[in-house]
N, C-alpha and C positions, 0 to 999 in steps of 0.2 A: 909276427906282430898280432896281437889279439884283435878280433874283429868286435865291432861295437855289437852289441845285442839289445834291441830296443825292450823296454820294460814291457811285460804283459800284465794286464789287469783283469779282474774279474769281470766277466760279461753277465753273471749270474743276476738276474733282475731282483729288485727289492720287492717287498709286498706292495699290493696296490694300496696308495695312500701314503706310502713312505718314500716317494721320490723327493730328490732334491729339487726344489723349484728356485731357479735363478730369477730373481726379480730387481727390478729398478728400485731406487729410493722411494719412488712414488706409488710402488706395489704391482706396477705393470709386470706380468709374467714375460721373461725373454728365453726361457729354456727350461727343460725338464731332464733330470738324469735318473734313470732307472737301474743304472748299474755304475761301479766305479769306473768302467771304460768309458761310459757315458760322460760321468762327472769330468774326467780327466780331459776329454775332447771340447765339452762345452766351456770349461774355465779358461781354456786357451782363447776362445772366439767370442765370449760374453763380452757385452759392453763394458768398458772400464769401470763406469759408474756402478754397475752390478757386480762386479767383482770386488770393488772397495767396499761396497755396502755388506756384502756378506763376510768379507775378510775381517772389516773392523768391528762387525757385529759378533764375531766369533761362531759363525753359523756353519762353517764347514766341518771343523773337528767333530761335533756331536754326531753329524750324519756319517763320517767317515767310521766313527767307532761303531755305530748302529749297524753299520755294513760290515763290521768285523776287521777292519783296517786300523787297528789300533796304533801301528807304527807310523802309518801315514798321518793319522790324526795327531799324533804327538808332533810330526814333524811340521805341520802347517798351524798349529797352535800359537797364538801370540803374533802372528805376522799381520801386522796393520801397518798403515800408511795412507798416502793420499796421491800417489802417482803409479805409473805403470811398473815400478819397480816391485811393488808388491806382488803383482800377478806374477813378474818373472821369479820371484822368489818361491813362490807356491808352486809354479810349473816345475822349477828345478827340483824341488823337495819331493814332487810326485814322480 
């Protein structure tokens, strides 16, 4: 039986000023991802309203592309909605 191998993500930090800032719809900062590994970790635990704000605003894909993760960017592009299922689909895609 094949063993499950967890995905590994780049831990290489982005350039200063290029971090992904997780925000609430009112602009409050709730997290900062400096690497793709940070992004994956934070998207799982960020407040739902923050995840939905960024998903519905198509903010995730451009940052992932900038980080060189074109395949991941394509997977999450267009994922929109208004409930926890959006976050679950994003996490599964990652």
